[in-house]
C-alpha positions in Angstrom: 0.0 0.0 0.0 1.5 3.4 -1.0 2.2 6.0 1.6 0.7 9.4 1.1 2.8 12.1 2.8 1.2 15.5 3.0 3.2 18.6 1.9 4.8 20.1 5.0 5.1 16.8 6.9 8.0 17.1 9.3 10.4 14.5 10.7 13.6 14.7 12.7 17.0 14.0 11.1 17.1 10.6 12.8 13.7 9.7 11.4 14.8 10.8 8.0 17.9 8.5 8.2 15.6 5.6 9.1 13.2 6.3 6.3 15.9 6.8 3.7 17.4 3.3 4.7 14.2 1.7 3.3 14.9 0.9 -0.4 11.5 1.8 -1.6 11.8 5.3 -0.2 15.3 6.1 -1.5 14.2 9.3 -3.2 13.7 11.5 -0.2 14.9 14.9 0.9 14.7 16.8 4.2 14.6 20.5 4.3 16.3 22.7 6.9 13.0 23.0 8.8 12.4 19.3 8.8 9.9 19.1 5.9 10.0 15.7 4.3 10.0 15.8 0.5 9.2 12.7 -1.5 10.8 13.0 -5.0 8.9 11.5 -7.9 10.7 8.9 -9.9 11.8 10.1 -13.3 10.3 9.1 -16.6 12.2 7.7 -19.5 13.1 11.0 -21.2 14.2 12.7 -17.9 16.1 9.6 -16.9 18.0 9.6 -20.3 18.8 13.3 -20.0 20.1 12.8 -16.4 22.2 9.9 -17.6 23.8 12.1 -20.3 24.6 14.7 -17.7 26.3 12.0 -15.5 28.3 10.7 -18.5 29.5 14.2 -19.6 30.6 15.2 -16.1 31.9 11.7 -15.4 34.2 11.7 -18.4 35.6 15.1 -17.6 36.1 14.1 -14.0 37.9 10.8 -14.9 40.2 12.8 -17.2 41.0 15.6 -14.7 40.8 13.6 -11.5 39.9 16.9 -9.7 37.1 15.5 -7.6 34.2 13.1 -7.0 31.1 13.1 -9.1 27.7 11.8 -7.8 24.3 10.8 -9.2 20.9 11.7 -7.9 20.7 8.9 -5.3 23.4 10.6 -3.2 22.1 12.5 -0.2 24.3 15.3 1.1 23.9 16.8 4.6 24.3 20.5 4.1 25.6 22.8 6.8 22.1 24.0 7.6 21.1 20.4 8.4 19.0 19.8 5.2 19.5 16.5 3.4 19.5 17.1 -0.3 20.0 15.0 -3.5 21.0 17.0 -6.5 20.4 15.3 -9.9 24.1 15.6 -10.6 26.8 16.9 -8.2 30.6 17.2 -7.8 32.9 17.8 -4.9 36.6 19.0 -5.2 38.9 16.1 -4.2 40.7 18.2 -1.5 37.4 18.9 0.2 36.2 15.3 -0.2 39.4 14.0 1.4 38.6 16.0 4.6 35.7 13.7 5.3 36.1 10.6 7.5 35.6 7.2 6.0 32.4 7.0 7.9 31.1 10.3 6.4 32.0 9.1 2.9 30.2 5.8 3.4 27.0 7.5 4.8 25.4 10.7 3.8 28.4 13.0 3.3 28.3 16.0 5.6 29.4 18.5 2.9 27.9 20.8 0.4 28.9 19.9 -3.2 31.0 22.5 -5.1 28.8 22.0 -8.2 25.2 20.8 -8.7 22.7 20.3 -11.5 19.0 20.1 -11.1 17.1 19.0 -14.2 13.5 20.2 -14.4 11.3 17.1 -15.2 7.8 17.0 -16.6 6.5 16.0 -13.2 8.2 19.1 -11.7 6.3 21.3 -14.1 3.0 19.3 -13.7 3.2 19.6 -9.9 4.2 23.3 -10.1 7.6 22.6 -8.4 9.7 25.0 -10.4 9.8 27.6 -7.7 10.7 24.9 -5.2 13.7 24.0 -7.4 14.7 27.7 -7.6 14.6 27.9 -3.8 16.6 24.7 -3.6 19.3 26.2 -5.8 19.4 29.3 -3.6 19.7 27.0 -0.6 22.7 25.2 -2.2 24.5 28.6 -2.7 23.7 29.6 0.9 25.4 26.4 2.1 28.6 26.6 0.1 27.8 25.4 -3.4 30.0 27.4 -5.8 28.1 26.8 -9.1 24.7 25.3 -10.0 22.7 24.9 -13.1 18.9 24.6 -13.2 18.1 23.2 -16.6 14.6 23.3 -18.0 14.7 21.2 -21.2 11.1 21.9 -22.5 11.7 25.7 -22.4 15.3 25.3 -23.4 16.4 27.6 -20.6 19.2 27.4 -18.0 19.5 29.4 -14.8 23.1 29.7 -13.6 23.6 30.1 -9.9 27.1 31.1 -8.9 28.4 32.2 -5.5 28.5 36.0 -5.1 26.7 36.6 -8.5 23.1 37.3 -9.5 21.3 34.4 -11.1 22.0 34.4 -14.8 19.2 33.2 -17.2 20.1 31.8 -20.6 17.6 31.0 -23.4 18.5 28.1 -25.7 22.3 28.0 -24.9 24.3 25.5 -26.9 26.9 24.9 -24.2 27.6 25.7 -20.6 31.0 26.3 -19.1 32.1 25.0 -15.7 34.0 28.3 -15.3 36.6 28.2 -12.6 34.7 25.6 -10.5 35.1 22.9 -13.2 38.1 24.0 -15.2 37.8 23.0 -18.8 34.4 21.4 -18.5 32.0 22.3 -21.3 28.5 20.8 -21.3 27.0 20.3 -24.8 23.3 20.8 -24.3 22.3 19.1 -27.7 21.4 15.8 -25.8 19.4 17.7 -23.2 17.4 20.1 -25.4 
């Protein structure tokens, strides 16, 4: 029987950890205020686009060996206490190496340096775009240096960078990792 969790439902961090350990509920997030968010599974097209994002970042990361790249199933414990799972994320190696073995095995207690959130059709259907924008701001407030909010159906990207206003791009062909991901260029032809 499926569980229906009302919007605004709150749990403690310990309860979140117990829920997240249940395989069927692996797509959960917890806000700073304790609101439990159940993430909808992705459909085929969104899953394929996410996969292409993983591959592109992963190939760059293997070549440069500058950090660790993560998929959407990784939960990070942000400095504000929220537990978040970006669609794609990356942590500089020197920061990753400051974590203990136990922190690396569990939910890493670190904000990624770079995140991507891909807007899915279910996000648009459930009017979650503003929630994603707020999530991107939360990432910045917790130490993320660069983030991309990619909306494939509108062919738009919002670039979130520490200390900068949000930059909105319409139908860009590529995105640059700037100084956070030196030399990384994302070709958006597989996403748009």
